Structures are given as C-alpha cells and as structure tokens.
C-alpha positions in Angstrom: 8.2 -23.5 -21.9 11.0 -21.5 -20.4 10.7 -18.1 -18.6 12.2 -16.1 -21.5 9.6 -17.5 -24.0 6.8 -16.9 -21.6 7.9 -13.2 -21.2 8.1 -12.7 -25.0 4.6 -14.2 -25.5 3.1 -12.2 -22.6 4.7 -8.9 -23.9 3.3 -9.5 -27.4 -0.2 -10.2 -26.0 0.0 -7.1 -23.8 0.8 -4.9 -26.8 -2.0 -6.3 -28.9 -4.4 -5.9 -25.9 -3.3 -2.3 -25.4 -4.1 -1.6 -29.1 -7.5 -3.2 -28.7 -8.3 -1.1 -25.6 -7.4 2.1 -27.5 -9.7 1.1 -30.3 -12.5 0.5 -27.8 -12.0 3.6 -25.7 -10.4 5.9 -28.3 -7.0 7.7 -28.2 -6.7 10.9 -26.3 -7.4 13.8 -28.7 -4.9 16.6 -29.4 -5.1 20.0 -27.8 -4.4 21.3 -24.3 -6.7 20.7 -21.4 -8.5 23.6 -19.8 -6.2 25.1 -17.2 -7.1 26.6 -13.8 -5.6 29.7 -12.1 -6.7 28.7 -8.6 -4.8 27.2 -5.7 -7.6 24.7 -4.9 -6.6 21.0 -4.8 -9.0 18.2 -5.0 -8.5 14.8 -3.4 -10.9 12.2 -4.9 -11.7 8.7 -3.8 -15.2 7.4 -4.5 -14.7 4.5 -2.0 -13.2 5.3 1.4 -13.2 1.8 2.8 -10.0 -0.1 3.7 -7.0 2.2 3.9 -8.3 4.8 1.4 -9.6 7.2 4.1 -6.0 7.2 5.6 -4.6 8.0 2.2 -7.0 10.9 1.7 -6.4 12.2 5.2 -2.6 12.1 4.9 -2.7 13.9 1.5 -5.2 16.5 2.9 -3.0 17.2 6.0 0.2 17.6 3.9 -1.4 19.9 1.3 -3.0 21.9 4.1 0.4 22.4 5.7 1.7 23.5 2.3 -0.9 26.3 2.3 -3.4 25.0 -0.3 -7.2 24.9 -0.1 -8.3 21.3 -0.2 -11.5 19.5 -1.2 -11.7 15.9 -0.1 -14.4 14.5 -2.4 -15.9 11.0 -2.0 -19.1 8.9 -2.4 -18.9 6.7 0.8 -18.2 3.1 1.4 -19.0 0.8 -1.5 -21.8 -1.5 -0.6 -20.5 -4.2 -3.0 -17.8 -6.9 -3.3 -17.1 -5.9 -6.9 -14.8 -3.0 -6.1 -11.7 -4.5 -7.6 -13.2 -5.2 -11.0 -10.9 -3.2 -13.2 -13.3 -1.5 -15.6 -15.4 0.0 -12.9 -17.5 3.2 -12.8 -18.6 4.7 -9.5 -22.0 5.7 -10.9 -22.8 1.9 -11.3 -22.1 1.2 -7.6 -24.3 1.4 -4.5 -23.0 3.3 -1.5 -23.4 3.6 2.3 -22.3 6.3 4.7 -18.7 6.2 5.9 -17.0 7.8 8.8 -13.6 7.4 10.5 -11.5 9.3 13.0 -9.1 10.4 10.3 -11.9 11.9 8.2 -13.4 13.6 11.2 -10.0 15.2 12.1 -9.3 16.7 8.7 -12.8 18.4 8.7 -11.5 20.6 11.5 -8.6 21.9 9.4 -9.0 25.5 8.1 -9.3 25.5 4.3 -10.2 21.8 4.1 -13.7 20.8 2.9 -15.0 17.2 3.0 -17.7 16.8 0.3 -19.9 13.9 -0.7 -20.2 13.7 -4.5 -22.8 10.9 -4.2 -25.8 13.3 -4.5 -24.7 14.5 -7.9 -23.8 11.0 -9.2 -27.3 10.0 -10.3 -27.6 13.0 -12.6 -24.2 12.3 -14.2 -23.9 9.9 -17.1 -20.5 8.7 -15.8 -18.0 9.1 -13.1 -15.8 11.1 -15.5 -18.6 13.6 -16.2 -19.3 14.0 -12.5 -15.7 14.7 -11.6 -15.2 17.2 -14.5 -18.4 19.0 -13.5 -17.0 19.4 -9.9 -13.6 20.5 -11.2 -15.3 23.2 -13.3 -17.7 24.3 -10.5 -15.0 24.6 -7.9 -12.1 25.8 -10.1 -9.8 22.9 -9.2 -6.2 23.3 -10.2 -4.8 19.9 -9.2 -6.6 16.6 -8.6 -5.1 13.6 -6.8 -7.1 10.4 -7.3 -6.5 8.3 -4.2 -7.8 5.0 -5.7 -6.4 5.1 -9.2 -6.5 1.3 -9.4 -10.3 1.4 -9.3 -10.6 4.2 -11.9 -9.0 2.8 -14.9 -12.2 2.9 -17.0 -12.7 6.5 -16.0 -9.2 7.4 -17.1 -9.5 5.6 -20.4 -13.0 7.1 -21.1 -11.4 10.5 -21.8 -10.5 9.2 -25.2 -14.1 8.5 -26.3 -15.8 10.8 -28.7 -18.0 13.3 -26.9 -16.5 12.6 -23.5 -14.9 15.5 -21.5 -11.3 15.5 -20.3 -10.1 16.3 -16.8 -9.4 19.9 -15.9 -6.2 21.1 -14.4 -3.4 18.7 -13.5 -4.2 15.1 -12.5 -2.3 12.5 -10.6 -3.4 9.0 -9.7 -2.2 7.1 -6.7 -1.8 3.4 -7.6 -0.7 0.5 -5.4 -1.7 -2.7 -7.2 1.4 -3.8 -9.1 1.1 -7.5 -8.4 1.4 -8.2 -12.1 5.0 -7.2 -12.0 5.8 -10.3 -10.0 3.7 -12.8 -11.9 5.0 -14.8 -14.8 2.1 -17.1 -15.7 1.5 -18.9 -18.9 -1.0 -17.2 -21.4 -3.3 -20.2 -21.1 -3.6 -19.7 -17.4 -4.5 -16.1 -17.9 -7.4 -17.1 -20.1 -8.8 -19.6 -17.6 -8.4 -17.8 -14.2 -10.3 -14.6 -13.5 -7.7 -13.3 -10.9 -4.9 -13.7 -13.4 -6.9 -11.8 -16.1 -7.4 -8.9 -13.7 -3.7 -8.6 -13.0 -2.8 -9.0 -16.7 -5.3 -6.3 -17.7 -4.1 -3.9 -15.1 -0.6 -4.4 -16.3 -1.6 -3.7 -19.9 -3.1 -0.4 -18.9 -0.3 0.7 -16.6 2.6 -0.3 -18.9 1.2 0.9 -22.2 -1.6 3.4 -21.7 -1.4 5.6 -18.6 2.2 6.4 -19.1 1.2 8.1 -22.4 0.5 11.8 -22.5 -3.1 12.9 -22.1 -4.7 10.4 -19.7 -3.0 11.8 -16.6 -0.2 14.2 -15.8 1.4 11.7 -13.5 1.2 8.5 -11.5 2.2 8.3 -7.9 3.5 4.8 -7.9 4.0 2.8 -4.7 6.3 0.2 -6.4 10.0 0.9 -6.9 10.2 -1.5 -9.8 7.4 0.2 -11.8 8.7 3.7 -11.0 12.2 2.8 -12.3 10.8 1.1 -15.5 9.1 4.4 -16.4 11.4 7.0 -15.0 12.3 8.3 -18.5 8.6 8.9 -19.2 8.8 11.8 -16.7 5.2 11.1 -15.4 5.9 8.5 -12.7 6.8 9.5 -9.2 7.7 7.0 -6.5 5.6 7.6 -3.3 6.5 4.5 -1.4 3.9 4.2 1.4 0.8 6.3 1.6 -1.4 4.7 4.3 -0.2 6.5 7.4 -2.1 9.2 9.2 -2.3 9.6 12.9 -5.2 11.8 14.0 -5.4 13.1 17.5 -6.5 10.2 19.7 -10.0 10.7 21.0 -11.3 7.7 23.0 -14.7 7.2 24.6 -14.8 6.4 28.3 -15.5 2.8 27.4 -12.6 2.6 25.0 -10.2 4.2 27.6 -11.2 1.6 30.2 -10.7 -1.2 27.6 -7.2 -0.1 26.7 -6.2 0.4 30.3 -7.2 -3.2 30.9 -5.3 -4.4 27.9 -2.2 -2.5 29.0 -2.5 -3.9 32.5 -2.6 -7.5 31.2 0.3 -6.8 28.9 2.4 -5.2 31.6 1.8 -8.1 34.0 2.6 -10.7 31.3 5.8 -9.0 30.2 6.8 -8.7 33.9 6.7 -12.5 34.2 9.2 -12.9 31.4 12.0 -10.5 32.2 15.0 -10.9 29.9 13.1 -12.5 27.1 12.7 -10.8 23.7 9.2 -10.0 22.3 8.0 -11.1 18.9 5.0 -9.1 17.6 2.3 -9.8 15.1 0.1 -6.8 14.5 -3.1 -6.5 12.3 -6.2 -8.5 11.5 -5.3 -12.2 11.6 -5.4 -13.9 8.1 -3.7 -17.0 6.9 -1.6 -15.0 4.5 0.2 -13.2 7.3 2.1 -16.4 8.4 1.1 -16.6 12.1 2.0 -20.3 12.0 5.6 -19.5 11.3 5.8 -17.1 14.3 4.1 -19.7 16.6 6.7 -22.3 15.6 9.6 -19.9 15.9 8.6 -18.8 19.4 7.8 -22.4 20.5 11.3 -23.5 19.5 13.1 -20.6 21.2 12.6 -20.5 25.0 14.1 -16.9 25.1 11.2 -15.6 23.0 7.7 -14.5 23.9 5.0 -13.8 21.3 2.2 -11.1 21.4 -0.5 -10.7 18.8 -2.9 -7.7 18.5 -5.8 -7.7 16.0 -9.1 -9.1 15.1 -9.5 -12.6 13.7 -10.9 -12.3 10.2 -13.8 -14.6 9.2 -12.5 -17.7 7.5 -9.2 -17.8 9.3 -8.2 -21.4 9.7 -5.3 -23.3 11.4 -3.1 -24.8 8.7 -1.7 -27.9 10.3 -0.9 -29.8 13.5 2.5 -28.2 13.9 0.7 -24.9 14.3 -1.6 -26.4 16.9 1.2 -28.0 18.9 3.3 -24.8 18.8 0.4 -22.8 20.1 -0.3 -25.3 22.9 3.4 -25.2 24.0 3.4 -21.4 24.1 0.1 -21.4 26.1 1.5 -24.0 28.6 4.7 -21.8 29.0 2.6 -18.6 29.3 4.7 -17.2 26.4 1.7 -16.3 24.2 -0.5 -13.2 24.7 -3.3 -12.5 22.2 -5.6 -9.5 22.0 -8.2 -10.5 19.5 -9.8 -7.1 19.2 -9.7 -4.0 17.1 -7.4 -1.4 18.7 -8.1 2.2 18.3 -5.5 3.4 20.7 -2.4 4.5 18.8 -0.5 4.9 22.1 -1.0 1.2 23.0 0.0 0.2 19.4 3.1 2.3 19.7 4.0 0.7 23.0 3.9 -2.8 21.5 6.1 -1.7 18.6 8.6 0.0 20.8 8.9 -3.1 23.1 9.0 -5.7 20.4 12.5 -6.8 19.4 11.4 -8.8 16.3 8.5 -7.9 14.0 8.8 -10.6 11.3 6.3 -10.3 8.4 5.9 -13.9 7.2 3.5 -13.0 4.4 2.4 -15.4 1.8 2.3 -14.1 -1.8 2.0 -10.4 -0.8 3.4 -8.4 -3.7 2.1 -5.0 -2.8 3.1 -2.4 -0.2 2.5 -3.0 3.5 1.6 -0.4 6.1 2.9 -2.6 8.8 6.3 -2.9 7.0 6.5 0.9 7.0 5.5 1.0 10.7 8.3 -1.4 11.5 10.8 0.9 9.7 9.4 4.0 11.6 10.5 2.4 14.9 14.0 1.6 13.6 13.4 -2.1 13.6 14.8 -4.5 11.0 12.4 -6.7 9.2 12.1 -10.3 7.9 10.0 -10.6 4.7 9.6 -13.1 1.9 11.8 -12.6 -1.2 8.7 -11.5 -3.2 7.0 -8.4 -4.3 7.9 -4.8 -3.6 8.6 -5.2 0.2 10.9 -8.1 -0.5 12.6 -5.9 -3.1 13.0 -3.0 -0.8 14.2 -5.2 2.1 17.0 -6.6 0.0 17.9 -3.5 -2.0 18.2 -1.3 1.1 19.5 -4.0 3.4 17.0 -3.1 6.1 16.4 -6.7 7.1 16.6 -10.2 5.5 14.4 -12.1 3.1 13.7 -15.8 2.9 12.3 -18.2 0.4 8.5 -17.8 0.5 6.6 -20.5 2.4 9.8 -22.2 3.5 10.1 -22.4 7.3 13.7 -23.5 7.3 14.7 -20.5 5.1 12.7 -18.3 7.5 14.5 -19.6 10.5 17.9 -19.1 8.8 17.0 -15.5 8.0 16.0 -15.0 11.6 19.3 -16.3 12.9 21.3 -14.2 10.5 19.3 -11.1 11.5 19.9 -11.8 15.1 23.6 -12.0 14.5 23.8 -8.6 12.9 20.7 -6.9 14.5 22.2 -3.5 15.3 23.5 -3.1 11.7 20.2 -3.8 10.1 18.3 -1.6 12.7 20.6 1.4 11.9 19.9 1.0 8.2 16.2 0.7 8.8 16.0 4.0 10.7 18.2 5.7 8.1 16.0 4.4 5.3 12.8 5.5 7.0 14.1 9.0 7.5 15.3 9.3 3.9 12.4 7.6 2.0 9.3 7.0 4.2 9.2 10.0 6.6 6.6 12.7 6.4 9.3 15.0 5.0 10.0 12.6 2.1 6.2 12.4 1.4 5.8 16.2 1.3 8.8 16.5 -1.0 7.1 14.2 -3.6 3.9 16.3 -3.4 5.9 19.5 -3.7 7.4 18.2 -6.9 4.0 17.4 -8.4 2.7 20.8 -7.4 5.8 22.5 -9.0 5.0 20.6 -12.2 1.5 22.0 -12.0 2.9 25.6 -11.7 1.6 26.0 -8.1 4.9 26.1 -6.4 8.5 27.2 -7.3 10.2 24.6 -9.4 12.2 22.3 -7.2 14.8 19.7 -8.1 13.1 16.5 -9.4 12.6 13.8 -6.8 14.5 10.7 -7.9 12.3 7.7 -8.3 15.1 5.4 -7.2 18.0 6.9 -5.3 20.2 3.8 -5.0 20.1 2.6 -8.6 23.2 0.6 -8.2 21.5 -1.7 -5.8 18.0 -1.7 -7.2 17.7 -3.6 -10.4 15.6 -2.1 -13.2 13.5 -5.2 -13.6 11.7 -7.4 -11.1 14.3 -9.5 -9.3 12.0 -12.5 -9.0 11.6 -12.6 -12.8 15.2 -12.2 -13.8 17.6 -13.7 -11.3 17.6 -15.5 -8.0 17.3 -13.2 -5.0 20.0 -13.2 -2.3 19.0 -15.8 0.3 19.9 -16.2 3.9 21.9 -19.5 4.2 19.5 -22.4 4.6 19.8 -24.2 7.8 18.0 -27.6 8.4 16.1 -27.8 11.7 14.8 -30.7 13.5 
C-alpha cells in the first residue's frame, strides 16, 4: 500500500473517531463562558515531574514581570507510570510531594502563590470540577495548562451534560506531536498500544481542540502543527518552553563537588590544547546516539569528547564498534565522563561555551528538545536527524545540518559539511535564537494571548511561522525527501 493511500485511510479513520469521541463526551454547548474581571492568572499542572516544573516556573516568572498576580496550582509528582495514558484524570492518580529549585525560587516572587490542589481533589468528582471550583473561588481570568497532553479527557469532559465549563480564558501548552511524523498502516495502529496513543492524540488535536469551546487557544511547540491550524486563530507557536534558570544556590557539599569536577575538566582540557571539544549533555539513554559520538571522536584525532549526565537504568552498549571506539578514546585520554546529575548551571554553561560541536544524534525523537534550544542559545550550529520538529527547524532555518536517521555515514557527511561552513551556520543559529527562542520572543507570545483575553492592549498577532517560504505546510518526512548532506562512504 503506497503512502498516499495510507494517508487517505488514516484521515478517514480519524474523522470517524473524532465523531465517536464527540458522541461519547458530547459537543460543547452554546452560550458564552463566565468571564472574570480580575487580573489573576492561573498556571495549572497536576504533575510537576520531568520538565513540567520548569515550564511552570518560566511562565510564572514571565507573567510576574508583566505585572500579573499568578497562582501556580499543582498536585505533586505522580506516583504512577501511567501518566501518559491519554484519557487521564488527575483525581484517579496517586501523588507524592514534589520540590525543585525552580519552584522554590518563584515562591519568593511578590504576587506569585504556589498552591497544592491535592487536598481538594478527593472532594471533587473530577479534575474538571476541581479546577472550575478553584477558578471561581480565586476569580481567575486566564488559565494556562502546562501539561495539556495529559488533560485531554478533562478538556473533552466539558461537553458532557451536567459538567461545568472552564471560567475565563484557557490555553493549553502541548508538546506531544509525534503523530505528525508517523505514517503507519491502520492494522498496526490496532495492534500496538503506543501507535494507538499517538493516533488518538492526533484525532483530538486535529479535529476537536481546534474547535471553539474546548479551549481559547493551544500553545503549540511544533511548527508543523501551528502552521496547519493558523487559520483557526486559536493556535500559537511557542517553540521551546522548558527553560528557567533560578538563582544558583548550592550546598557546601555541592560546591565542593563542582569545584572538583571543574578542576578535573580544566586539567584534561589543558592536556589537549588545540583540539576541538564534542559535548554530550543530559541523562544517558540509547536514544541519544552516544555511540555515534564515540565513533566520530575515535576516528578524528583532533577531537576530544566530554559527557555530563547520569546513566539511566537500562542503558546498554549497542555493538562492538561502540566498545572499541570507547576503548580507543580512553587509551588516548580523549574521553572525559561525569556520570552524575549536575545542579551547577555555571559548570553546565562552561561546557557549552567551550564545546565546538554539540551534535544531537537522537533516534526517533519527534518532539522538541531543551538541549537543542540550549545549543542555539550559545550560538552553536547543530547536527540533528532529519526527523520530527527539531529536524524540521534545523533544515527550515539552516541553523545546522540534518542526516538520515540511524545512518552513521550520513551523520559523518553532515559533520564534515558543517565543519566546512561552521561560521555561517553559527551566525544563523544565534540570529534564530534571538528572533524565535529568546525570553523576549517567549514573552511576546504570552502578551498576545493576554491581549486576546482583554488583559493587555491589543498587539499585532504573533505569526506562527515567520519564514513560510522555507517551512512547508505539511510534515516534510511525509511528503517529500528532506535535503540531505552528501553521503560519504567511510572505512
């Protein structure tokens, strides 16, 4: 079955499924929602694990700077592995306490309150009712849902008879658009749970949430989705959310640790003057392509490789080529690994400044990447697989090069091409960051949402995609071959 027929069948199934969901949950009833005359903004995320606490902190900090009173409302860290089940309700989950430096820092901001909703959850019949009760009690004008991907059931439940609707204006931050880059046969979607999840999320995003009534807007992290629904007027592109640097406060023990790490790093770097640093940052997982970086550095005597981050449980060496590459780098003293969590932003920033290359050799990573954004923030060009939103952005904005996923020869060819035009790509990376990923660009998107809500003077609409001539309206991976770096065969 060819790709065109698969797309037609999948689209038909999606429309039928969307109709079935509306029959189950009900259509949004007519009539306006209750409005609020306050300037209090609510940031809601039941689960704060992963990067969600960073999202919440960044939103709270920006809204505070814009002069709003802010309630950050949460339940805690979900004590369950079932978070990503799509039709999920927070009242059905179990919770444990959650703290982080970012959450502690925003508690000190004037006009910002951090509130646990967990105590009121048991008395509420559903997450929807608990949220609406809080909105009423605190006279909330605008609500930003930080984990919109996990709240799809709550959004749809507004259409059920007897259920309340959100008060004020509501915006959901959504990041899980993997379904845009998957073109699987219908039979596979029936057999595999993971495929069903992506398919169901796509049905809800494409056919339901863009309709009036469920939400006032979606803050989408994917350029492709934002452009597909630009005409709906309810989708705003907010490219990367997970970035918030609280003031660094380290214990005496942590300070001693990072001084020791910095000393090791300085001595190691001093032994390799004139060589260029390749960096891998973040918890080590197979999907991050460490084997490609090991092979690349082993084959290039002018490169040294540093890795910072914990080794995740279950990480495994893929093959003997990875083993031999690692052994060679150890013998040459060209590999330095810090297998620990790093809480020192100063040390992290030092590694990013010093690194010449920060390739992201991800495997099948369709969503946004905080590290990709961090690379841009230092004006460094990137190498990324030609897949997903980061591959899309890398190509559309020419801030680096892409390669065929899981193809080492294509990866090396992209590296050589990047090396030949490094300064050109680096200049575009810095310009792109300033224009699209900076704090100023982030605040501009929030200002537009608040202007829609009547809380700020009406500003010019923020364009979802600025360079429409270079950014196709449909997923590149699904419509045409992506530009490739020339393939070079290596021994």
